[in-house]
Backbone as CSV, one residue per row, in Angstrom:
resi,resn,N_x,N_y,N_z,CA_x,CA_y,CA_z,C_x,C_y,C_z
1,UNK,-30.316,-5.716,-21.179,-30.297,-5.238,-19.800,-31.447,-5.900,-19.062
2,UNK,-31.144,-6.606,-18.011,-32.156,-7.231,-17.175,-32.346,-6.367,-15.930
3,UNK,-33.537,-5.810,-15.771,-33.850,-4.986,-14.612,-34.643,-5.852,-13.631
4,UNK,-34.039,-6.114,-12.491,-34.703,-6.932,-11.466,-36.019,-6.289,-11.054
5,UNK,-36.887,-7.091,-10.481,-38.193,-6.603,-10.047,-38.080,-5.355,-9.186
6,UNK,-38.799,-4.328,-9.585,-38.798,-3.057,-8.863,-40.104,-2.906,-8.091
7,UNK,-39.977,-2.488,-6.855,-41.144,-2.204,-6.017,-41.220,-0.692,-5.813
8,UNK,-42.348,-0.176,-5.327,-42.547,1.270,-5.246,-41.856,1.948,-4.067
9,UNK,-40.529,1.851,-4.041,-39.763,2.562,-3.023,-39.346,3.918,-3.559
10,UNK,-39.536,4.954,-2.759,-39.023,6.275,-3.094,-37.517,6.221,-2.858
11,UNK,-36.698,6.432,-3.894,-35.256,6.308,-3.711,-34.670,7.305,-2.707
12,UNK,-35.340,8.411,-2.482,-34.842,9.416,-1.538,-35.015,8.963,-0.086
13,UNK,-36.094,8.213,0.180,-36.388,7.804,1.559,-36.273,6.299,1.776
14,UNK,-36.258,5.543,0.665,-36.278,4.081,0.708,-37.497,3.550,1.461
15,UNK,-38.591,4.293,1.386,-39.871,3.874,1.960,-40.873,3.694,0.840
16,UNK,-41.852,2.806,1.056,-42.919,2.580,0.090,-43.731,3.870,-0.045
17,UNK,-44.018,4.261,-1.293,-44.790,5.486,-1.518,-46.208,5.332,-0.986
18,UNK,-46.762,6.442,-0.568,-48.150,6.472,-0.090,-49.098,6.319,-1.266
19,UNK,-50.288,5.827,-1.002,-51.313,5.746,-2.030,-51.615,4.332,-2.457
20,UNK,-52.403,4.227,-3.518,-52.868,2.937,-4.003,-52.071,2.440,-5.192
21,UNK,-52.720,1.608,-5.986,-52.040,0.941,-7.094,-51.495,1.930,-8.125
22,UNK,-52.214,3.000,-8.419,-51.728,3.960,-9.418,-50.463,4.660,-8.941
23,UNK,-50.453,5.113,-7.704,-49.279,5.791,-7.165,-48.093,4.830,-7.083
24,UNK,-48.372,3.587,-6.681,-47.295,2.613,-6.578,-46.747,2.241,-7.959
25,UNK,-47.629,2.066,-8.927,-47.171,1.741,-10.284,-46.337,2.884,-10.853
26,UNK,-46.768,4.119,-10.640,-46.011,5.278,-11.122,-44.598,5.271,-10.540
27,UNK,-44.464,4.992,-9.247,-43.135,4.978,-8.634,-42.287,3.841,-9.192
28,UNK,-42.896,2.679,-9.381,-42.161,1.548,-9.968,-41.632,1.937,-11.352
29,UNK,-42.472,2.557,-12.160,-42.055,2.924,-13.514,-40.976,4.008,-13.481
30,UNK,-41.053,4.931,-12.546,-39.994,5.934,-12.391,-38.680,5.249,-12.013
31,UNK,-38.757,4.277,-11.120,-37.553,3.558,-10.702,-36.945,2.804,-11.882
32,UNK,-37.795,2.149,-12.678,-37.308,1.444,-13.867,-36.676,2.441,-14.832
33,UNK,-37.331,3.578,-15.027,-36.796,4.605,-15.919,-35.420,5.086,-15.484
34,UNK,-35.212,5.256,-14.191,-33.915,5.709,-13.680,-32.834,4.655,-13.939
35,UNK,-33.175,3.395,-13.776,-32.218,2.313,-14.039,-31.889,2.249,-15.525
36,UNK,-32.919,2.333,-16.363,-32.695,2.324,-17.806,-31.763,3.466,-18.205
37,UNK,-32.057,4.660,-17.719,-31.264,5.837,-18.076,-29.817,5.683,-17.610
38,UNK,-29.624,5.192,-16.392,-28.268,5.028,-15.863,-27.449,4.055,-16.710
39,UNK,-28.130,3.105,-17.346,-27.445,2.117,-18.186,-27.406,2.525,-19.655
40,UNK,-27.914,3.728,-19.978,-27.883,4.203,-21.350,-29.031,3.709,-22.215
41,UNK,-30.113,3.281,-21.587,-31.304,2.804,-22.296,-32.460,3.755,-22.022
42,UNK,-33.596,3.503,-22.679,-34.835,4.212,-22.360,-36.002,3.253,-22.564
43,UNK,-37.203,3.728,-22.300,-38.371,2.844,-22.369,-38.607,2.262,-23.762
44,UNK,-38.148,2.951,-24.802,-38.343,2.400,-26.151,-37.469,1.172,-26.399
45,UNK,-36.483,0.934,-25.541,-35.625,-0.246,-25.654,-36.188,-1.465,-24.927
46,UNK,-37.250,-1.280,-24.153,-37.821,-2.385,-23.381,-38.532,-3.359,-24.316
47,UNK,-38.209,-4.643,-24.182,-38.816,-5.671,-25.029,-39.733,-6.610,-24.258
48,UNK,-39.619,-6.643,-22.930,-40.454,-7.557,-22.136,-40.553,-7.049,-20.713
49,UNK,-41.754,-7.133,-20.150,-41.975,-6.808,-18.749,-42.812,-7.911,-18.118
50,UNK,-42.582,-8.130,-16.853,-43.425,-9.017,-16.064,-43.949,-8.204,-14.891
51,UNK,-45.272,-8.141,-14.781,-45.925,-7.370,-13.730,-46.516,-8.340,-12.711
52,UNK,-46.145,-8.152,-11.464,-46.668,-8.976,-10.378,-47.594,-8.108,-9.539
53,UNK,-48.809,-8.586,-9.340,-49.823,-7.833,-8.598,-50.265,-8.616,-7.378
54,UNK,-50.484,-7.907,-6.291,-51.023,-8.534,-5.097,-52.492,-8.890,-5.262
55,UNK,-53.166,-8.228,-6.223,-54.595,-8.459,-6.457,-54.880,-8.176,-7.932
56,UNK,-55.363,-9.160,-8.660,-55.623,-8.988,-10.091,-56.707,-7.946,-10.356
57,UNK,-57.497,-7.594,-9.351,-58.477,-6.521,-9.509,-57.794,-5.176,-9.773
58,UNK,-56.499,-5.077,-9.466,-55.743,-3.848,-9.702,-55.170,-3.759,-11.111
59,UNK,-55.392,-4.790,-11.926,-54.759,-4.830,-13.245,-55.089,-3.613,-14.096
60,UNK,-56.348,-3.260,-14.221,-56.742,-2.161,-15.106,-56.085,-0.849,-14.693
61,UNK,-56.107,-0.531,-13.401,-55.505,0.721,-12.922,-53.988,0.698,-13.117
62,UNK,-53.357,-0.446,-12.845,-51.915,-0.578,-13.077,-51.617,-0.380,-14.555
63,UNK,-52.413,-0.995,-15.401,-52.201,-0.962,-16.841,-52.315,0.458,-17.408
64,UNK,-53.210,1.267,-16.839,-53.355,2.652,-17.287,-52.053,3.419,-17.080
65,UNK,-51.468,3.294,-15.897,-50.224,3.999,-15.592,-49.080,3.408,-16.408
66,UNK,-48.971,2.101,-16.429,-47.922,1.399,-17.184,-47.938,1.839,-18.647
67,UNK,-49.126,1.901,-19.236,-49.272,2.251,-20.641,-48.792,3.649,-20.983
68,UNK,-48.812,4.565,-20.019,-48.336,5.929,-20.260,-46.847,5.956,-20.615
69,UNK,-46.112,4.950,-20.198,-44.676,4.898,-20.453,-44.357,4.233,-21.795
70,UNK,-45.375,3.655,-22.438,-45.202,2.977,-23.726,-46.276,3.440,-24.705
71,UNK,-46.227,4.724,-25.138,-47.268,5.233,-26.022,-47.273,4.578,-27.404
72,UNK,-46.114,4.045,-27.835,-46.026,3.369,-29.125,-45.245,2.076,-28.956
73,UNK,-45.660,1.053,-29.678,-44.958,-0.228,-29.676,-44.674,-0.754,-28.278
74,UNK,-45.700,-0.989,-27.473,-45.452,-1.494,-26.116,-44.763,-2.856,-26.152
75,UNK,-43.957,-3.127,-25.134,-43.248,-4.406,-25.098,-44.192,-5.555,-24.771
76,UNK,-43.716,-6.771,-25.031,-44.461,-7.947,-24.589,-44.572,-7.867,-23.072
77,UNK,-45.678,-8.384,-22.539,-45.872,-8.277,-21.102,-46.675,-9.452,-20.594
78,UNK,-46.321,-9.895,-19.409,-47.122,-10.872,-18.679,-47.504,-10.229,-17.352
79,UNK,-48.673,-10.571,-16.860,-49.113,-10.061,-15.557,-49.668,-11.224,-14.752
80,UNK,-49.257,-11.297,-13.517,-49.676,-12.379,-12.630,-50.123,-11.812,-11.298
81,UNK,-51.091,-12.459,-10.701,-51.430,-12.180,-9.310,-50.617,-13.151,-8.466
82,UNK,-50.022,-12.634,-7.414,-49.223,-13.464,-6.520,-49.771,-13.340,-5.104
83,UNK,-49.421,-14.272,-4.283,-49.959,-14.292,-2.927,-49.479,-13.110,-2.092
84,UNK,-48.178,-12.794,-2.208,-47.628,-11.716,-1.388,-46.391,-11.154,-2.068
85,UNK,-46.230,-9.823,-1.986,-45.068,-9.149,-2.552,-44.211,-8.569,-1.421
86,UNK,-42.934,-8.298,-1.697,-42.050,-7.749,-0.664,-42.604,-6.457,-0.069
87,UNK,-42.421,-6.293,1.207,-42.825,-5.077,1.932,-44.329,-4.825,1.896
88,UNK,-45.114,-5.814,1.478,-46.561,-5.652,1.421,-47.027,-4.718,0.317
89,UNK,-46.191,-4.489,-0.707,-46.562,-3.585,-1.794,-47.644,-4.214,-2.676
90,UNK,-48.228,-3.393,-3.537,-49.310,-3.844,-4.416,-48.813,-4.296,-5.783
91,UNK,-47.591,-3.872,-6.179,-47.090,-4.160,-7.525,-45.565,-4.258,-7.522
92,UNK,-45.064,-5.149,-8.374,-43.636,-5.272,-8.649,-43.514,-5.532,-10.142
93,UNK,-42.559,-4.878,-10.792,-42.389,-5.051,-12.234,-40.914,-5.293,-12.543
94,UNK,-40.650,-6.344,-13.337,-39.303,-6.575,-13.834,-39.312,-6.352,-15.344
95,UNK,-38.154,-5.982,-15.881,-38.095,-5.530,-17.266,-36.818,-6.035,-17.944
96,UNK,-36.937,-6.275,-19.232,-35.777,-6.612,-20.070,-35.729,-5.581,-21.196
97,UNK,-34.552,-4.989,-21.392,-34.373,-4.016,-22.471,-33.199,-4.461,-23.344
98,UNK,-33.275,-4.123,-24.626,-32.160,-4.403,-25.529,-32.183,-3.415,-26.683
99,UNK,-31.046,-3.253,-27.290,-30.929,-2.412,-28.476,-30.717,-3.301,-29.677
100,UNK,-31.357,-2.947,-30.772,-31.292,-3.749,-31.973,-30.044,-3.614,-32.782
């Protein structure tokens, strides 16, 4: 399952969530979780993520929230700072999941 890059949009309002990198990362991970669940997967099926950050100084705070969703056997991950993300958000994450 290839999950396209998710940004911190509240699905109820389709607006960017209020707050900083932690709040935005939490919403991104919730959005990924909803997509995984709808397709019959869960976070333990994730094998690779790519995290795009508007500022690499946000990496540690993003990583704290991200890590809460992978308490055991975290997937491979790459993180990059990019010049600009859609809607001016601070984080975007894409994910690949598979079942063995």
